[in-house]
C-alpha positions as CSV (number, residue, x, y, z in Angstrom):
1,M,0.0,0.0,0.0
2,A,1.2,3.5,-0.8
3,V,1.0,6.4,1.7
4,F,-0.3,9.9,1.1
5,W,-0.9,13.1,3.0
6,N,-4.4,14.2,4.0
7,S,-5.3,17.9,4.5
8,T,-4.1,17.8,8.2
9,R,-0.6,16.6,7.2
10,E,-1.1,13.2,8.7
11,I,0.2,10.1,6.9
12,V,-2.5,7.6,6.0
13,T,-2.6,4.5,3.9
14,G,-4.4,4.5,0.6
15,G,-4.0,5.3,-3.1
16,A,-1.4,7.3,-5.1
17,V,0.2,10.2,-3.4
18,A,-0.1,12.6,-6.4
19,A,-3.8,12.0,-6.9
20,S,-4.7,12.3,-3.2
21,K,-2.6,15.1,-1.8
22,K,-4.3,18.5,-1.1
23,R,-2.3,21.7,-1.4
24,M,-1.6,23.3,2.0
25,A,-2.5,27.0,2.2
26,I,0.3,29.4,3.0
27,T,0.3,30.0,6.7
28,V,0.7,33.6,7.7
29,L,1.3,33.7,11.5
30,P,-1.0,36.0,13.5
31,I,-0.2,39.7,12.7
32,A,2.9,38.5,10.8
33,E,2.2,40.7,7.8
34,A,1.5,43.8,10.0
35,R,4.7,43.1,12.0
36,I,6.8,42.7,8.8
37,S,5.3,46.0,7.4
38,E,6.0,47.8,10.6
39,R,9.5,46.3,10.7
40,V,10.2,47.6,7.2
41,A,9.1,51.1,8.1
42,T,11.2,51.1,11.3
43,A,14.3,49.8,9.4
44,V,14.0,52.5,6.7
45,R,13.3,55.3,9.2
46,N,16.1,54.4,11.6
47,G,18.6,53.3,9.0
48,L,18.4,56.5,6.9
49,A,18.4,58.7,10.0
50,S,21.6,57.1,11.3
51,S,25.2,58.1,10.6
52,P,26.5,56.5,8.6
53,K,23.3,55.6,6.8
54,R,22.5,51.9,6.5
55,L,19.6,49.5,5.5
56,P,19.4,45.9,6.5
57,P,19.9,43.3,3.7
58,W,16.5,41.5,4.3
59,L,14.9,44.6,2.7
60,F,16.2,43.3,-0.6
61,Y,13.6,40.6,-0.8
62,D,10.4,42.1,-2.0
63,E,8.9,40.4,-5.1
64,A,11.2,42.2,-7.6
65,G,14.2,41.7,-5.4
66,S,13.6,38.0,-5.0
67,R,13.4,37.6,-8.8
68,L,16.6,39.6,-9.2
69,F,18.4,37.4,-6.7
70,E,17.4,34.4,-8.7
71,Q,19.1,36.0,-11.7
72,I,22.2,36.6,-9.6
73,T,22.5,32.9,-8.8
74,E,22.8,32.2,-12.6
75,I,25.5,34.7,-13.5
76,P,29.0,33.3,-14.1
77,E,30.8,35.3,-11.4
78,Y,28.4,34.2,-8.6
79,Y,30.0,31.0,-7.5
80,L,28.1,30.6,-4.2
81,T,24.9,28.9,-5.4
82,R,26.5,26.5,-7.9
83,T,29.2,25.6,-5.4
84,E,26.8,24.8,-2.7
85,R,24.5,23.0,-5.2
86,A,27.4,20.8,-6.2
87,I,28.0,19.8,-2.5
88,L,24.3,19.0,-2.1
89,S,24.2,17.1,-5.4
90,A,27.1,14.9,-4.2
91,D,26.2,14.5,-0.6
92,A,22.5,15.0,0.0
93,G,21.9,11.4,0.7
94,A,24.5,11.3,3.4
95,M,23.2,14.5,4.9
96,I,19.7,13.2,5.1
97,A,20.8,9.8,6.5
98,R,22.9,11.5,9.3
99,A,20.1,13.9,10.2
100,A,17.5,11.1,10.3
101,A,19.5,8.6,12.3
102,G,17.0,5.9,11.7
103,E,13.8,8.1,12.1
104,R,11.5,10.0,9.7
105,L,12.4,13.6,8.9
106,R,10.3,16.7,8.7
107,I,12.3,19.4,6.9
108,T,12.1,23.2,7.7
109,E,13.9,25.8,5.7
110,L,14.7,29.3,6.8
111,G,14.7,32.0,4.2
112,A,13.7,29.5,1.7
113,G,13.1,31.8,-1.3
114,S,12.7,29.7,-4.5
115,A,13.9,26.5,-2.7
116,D,15.9,25.6,-5.8
117,K,18.8,23.8,-4.2
118,T,16.5,22.3,-1.6
119,R,15.0,20.0,-4.2
120,L,18.2,17.9,-3.9
121,L,17.7,17.3,-0.2
122,L,13.9,16.8,-0.5
123,A,14.5,14.2,-3.3
124,A,17.0,12.4,-1.1
125,A,14.6,12.4,1.8
126,V,11.8,11.0,-0.4
127,R,14.1,8.2,-1.6
128,R,14.9,7.3,2.0
129,Q,11.4,7.5,3.6
130,G,8.7,8.2,1.1
131,P,6.4,11.2,1.8
132,V,8.1,14.2,3.5
133,I,6.6,17.3,5.1
134,Y,8.6,20.4,4.0
135,E,8.0,23.7,5.8
136,P,9.6,26.6,3.9
137,V,9.8,29.9,6.0
138,D,10.2,33.3,4.3
139,V,9.0,36.8,4.5
140,S,8.0,36.7,0.9
141,A,4.6,35.1,0.3
142,T,5.1,35.4,-3.5
143,A,8.4,33.4,-3.4
144,L,6.8,30.7,-1.2
145,A,3.8,30.3,-3.5
146,E,6.0,29.9,-6.5
147,A,8.2,27.4,-4.7
148,Q,5.2,25.4,-3.5
149,V,3.7,25.1,-7.0
150,R,7.0,23.9,-8.5
151,L,8.0,21.5,-5.8
152,E,4.6,19.8,-5.6
153,R,4.7,19.4,-9.4
154,E,8.2,18.0,-9.5
155,L,8.2,16.1,-6.2
156,P,4.7,14.8,-5.6
157,D,5.7,12.9,-2.4
158,V,6.6,16.3,-0.7
159,M,3.8,18.1,1.2
160,V,4.7,21.8,1.2
161,A,3.4,23.7,4.2
162,P,4.7,27.3,3.7
163,Q,4.9,29.9,6.5
164,V,5.3,33.6,6.2
165,M,7.4,34.4,9.2
166,D,10.4,36.5,10.2
167,Y,12.5,33.8,11.7
168,T,15.0,36.3,13.1
169,E,12.5,37.2,15.8
170,G,12.1,33.5,16.9
171,L,10.6,30.4,15.4
172,A,7.1,29.1,16.0
173,L,7.2,25.5,14.9
174,D,4.7,22.6,15.5
175,R,6.1,19.6,17.4
176,P,7.1,16.8,15.0
177,A,5.0,13.7,15.1
178,P,6.2,10.8,17.3
179,G,9.1,9.0,15.7
180,E,9.9,12.1,13.6
181,R,12.9,14.4,13.8
182,R,13.1,17.9,12.4
183,L,15.9,19.0,10.1
184,V,16.2,22.8,9.8
185,L,18.0,24.0,6.7
186,Y,19.8,27.3,6.8
187,I,21.8,27.2,3.6
188,G,23.0,29.7,1.0
189,S,25.4,31.3,3.6
190,S,22.5,33.5,4.7
191,I,24.0,33.5,8.2
192,G,26.8,35.6,6.7
193,N,24.5,38.6,6.4
194,F,24.4,39.1,10.1
195,E,26.9,40.7,12.4
196,P,28.7,38.1,14.6
197,E,26.6,38.8,17.7
198,E,23.4,38.8,15.6
199,S,24.3,35.5,13.9
200,A,25.0,33.9,17.3
201,Q,21.5,35.1,18.4
202,V,19.8,33.7,15.3
203,L,21.5,30.3,15.8
204,R,20.5,30.3,19.5
205,G,16.9,31.1,18.5
206,I,16.9,28.1,16.1
207,R,18.3,25.9,18.8
208,A,15.6,27.0,21.3
209,A,12.9,25.9,18.8
210,L,14.3,22.3,18.5
211,S,14.2,19.2,20.6
212,P,16.9,16.5,21.3
213,G,17.5,14.5,18.1
214,D,16.7,17.4,15.8
215,S,19.4,18.9,13.5
216,L,20.5,22.1,11.7
217,L,22.2,22.0,8.3
218,L,24.2,25.3,8.0
219,G,25.8,26.5,4.7
220,V,28.7,29.0,5.0
221,D,30.9,30.7,2.4
222,L,34.6,30.4,3.1
223,V,37.4,33.0,2.7
224,K,39.0,33.0,-0.8
225,S,40.7,35.4,-3.2
226,P,39.5,39.0,-3.1
227,D,39.3,39.0,-6.9
228,I,36.8,36.1,-6.8
229,L,34.8,37.8,-4.1
230,L,34.7,41.2,-5.7
231,A,33.5,39.8,-9.1
232,A,30.8,37.8,-7.4
233,Y,29.3,40.9,-5.8
234,D,29.8,43.3,-8.7
235,D,29.2,41.3,-11.9
236,A,29.8,42.5,-15.4
237,E,26.2,42.3,-16.4
238,G,25.2,44.6,-13.5
239,V,22.5,42.3,-12.1
240,T,23.9,42.7,-8.6
241,A,23.8,46.5,-9.0
242,S,20.1,46.3,-10.0
243,F,19.4,44.1,-7.0
244,N,21.0,46.6,-4.7
245,G,19.3,49.6,-6.4
246,N,15.9,47.9,-6.1
247,L,16.0,48.8,-2.4
248,L,15.4,52.4,-3.4
249,V,12.7,51.4,-5.8
250,R,11.0,49.6,-3.0
251,I,11.1,52.6,-0.6
252,N,9.7,54.8,-3.4
253,R,6.8,52.4,-3.9
254,E,6.0,51.6,-0.3
255,F,6.6,55.0,1.3
256,G,6.1,57.5,-1.5
257,A,9.7,58.5,-1.6
258,D,11.3,60.3,-4.5
259,F,14.7,58.6,-4.7
260,D,16.3,59.2,-8.1
261,T,17.7,55.7,-8.6
262,T,20.0,56.8,-11.4
263,A,21.8,59.1,-8.9
264,F,23.1,56.2,-6.8
265,A,25.9,53.8,-7.8
266,H,26.5,50.2,-6.6
267,R,29.7,49.7,-4.7
268,A,31.3,46.5,-3.5
269,V,34.3,46.4,-1.1
270,W,36.3,43.5,0.4
271,N,37.1,44.3,4.1
272,A,39.9,41.9,4.9
273,S,40.2,42.9,8.5
274,A,36.5,42.1,9.2
275,S,36.5,39.1,6.7
276,R,33.5,40.4,4.9
277,M,32.2,41.8,1.6
278,E,30.5,45.2,2.1
279,I,27.9,46.5,-0.3
280,Y,26.9,50.2,-0.6
281,L,24.7,52.5,-2.6
282,K,26.8,55.6,-3.2
283,S,25.2,59.0,-3.9
284,C,26.6,60.4,-7.1
285,K,25.8,64.0,-6.1
286,A,24.5,66.1,-3.2
287,Q,20.7,65.6,-3.1
288,T,17.6,65.7,-0.9
289,V,15.1,62.9,-0.8
290,Q,11.6,63.1,0.6
291,I,9.8,60.1,2.2
292,P,6.3,61.4,2.9
293,A,4.8,58.2,4.5
294,L,7.6,58.3,7.1
295,D,7.5,62.1,7.4
296,M,11.2,62.2,6.5
297,T,13.6,64.4,4.6
298,V,17.0,62.8,4.0
299,E,20.1,64.8,2.9
300,F,22.9,63.1,1.0
301,G,26.3,64.5,0.4
302,R,28.2,63.7,-2.8
303,C,29.8,60.2,-2.5
304,E,27.9,59.6,0.8
305,C,26.9,55.9,1.0
306,I,24.1,53.8,2.3
307,H,25.5,50.5,3.7
308,T,23.1,47.8,2.5
309,E,24.8,44.5,3.1
310,N,27.6,42.6,4.8
311,S,28.5,39.1,3.7
312,Y,30.9,37.5,6.1
313,K,33.3,34.8,4.8
314,Y,34.5,32.2,7.3
315,Q,37.6,30.3,8.0
316,P,37.5,26.4,8.0
317,G,36.2,25.2,11.3
318,Q,34.6,28.5,12.2
319,A,31.0,27.3,11.4
320,E,31.4,24.3,13.6
321,S,32.5,26.6,16.5
322,M,29.4,28.8,15.9
323,L,27.2,25.7,16.2
324,V,28.9,24.6,19.4
325,D,28.4,28.1,20.9
326,A,24.7,28.0,20.0
327,G,24.2,24.6,21.7
328,F,24.6,22.2,18.8
329,M,26.9,19.2,18.6
330,P,28.8,19.3,15.2
331,N,28.1,16.0,13.4
332,A,29.6,16.3,9.9
333,T,31.0,18.8,7.4
334,W,30.9,18.6,3.6
335,N,33.1,20.8,1.3
336,D,33.5,21.3,-2.4
337,R,36.8,20.1,-4.0
338,R,38.2,23.7,-3.9
339,G,37.4,24.3,-0.3
340,W,35.3,27.4,-1.2
341,F,32.1,26.5,0.7
342,A,31.1,24.3,3.7
343,V,27.8,22.7,4.7
344,C,27.8,21.7,8.4
345,L,25.4,19.5,10.3
346,G,24.8,20.2,13.9
347,R,22.6,18.0,16.2
348,V,20.7,18.8,19.4
349,E,21.9,16.3,22.0
């Protein structure tokens, strides 16, 4: 007998999975949308009033920004996605087996976006156990909806249960069923966008939501030649520049601002002492910007910058130390052949 999911996510016996599974609606946690909107407004207001000016990188990911990021992952210079995908392609089965440790897995992904690379892990889980519950978490309902349609078409044994949630403020997760472990995916080196103390807090928050036997799969980008890094964050086609500039387009749309997007230039800098790439929007002239919805007037000097992103690059072994500090026991690490990227599994003991 085959197994399939019913609308309450239980496993029951019966006919073909693909014919019987009902699509799960996207879960928007209570007042999540209002909190996200309020958080955007606060980030813009505080960031542009600060000195130096800065905006957090999670603001990149409105609908247009999410699409631009998917384009970035395909450009020749952006090695991160294809390098991590190669690791997952080679080792997804081993990762799933170690995380499961003889039990069934429920898989949760933070900042899931399009969930493109995740298909490799989900397919490995299906091969091992049959039907799998997959809980992608993101602030973009659009990205989640698109990922759900594609995954359920390509992997009919995967029940996609999306959640619109800001995971940096804590995770609200259902308890896995008896005999089921949870594997949280935090891949793509997203952890590198946080300051060290912030990344530690995020990892501790993940740990607090898990139970003994659960695991975290963490992807991190490693230190490499500055030439490789600079090219990855300032590509010849200008896709990354468009992605960065879309921040101003978003503020114009959502808050009625009058940013002249042509008057700002994309700037990428390697900060060796901090071991991070730094991304800026540089004002090409002295200018004044009005943001009516926030009751703000923002002055820019010529060459003044808005700091929009940090992307930390780690030394070998550093991710494992971060896991230990957050309360995980490192279980295994997988690298590409060049040693450019690492995917680390930490378990809750």
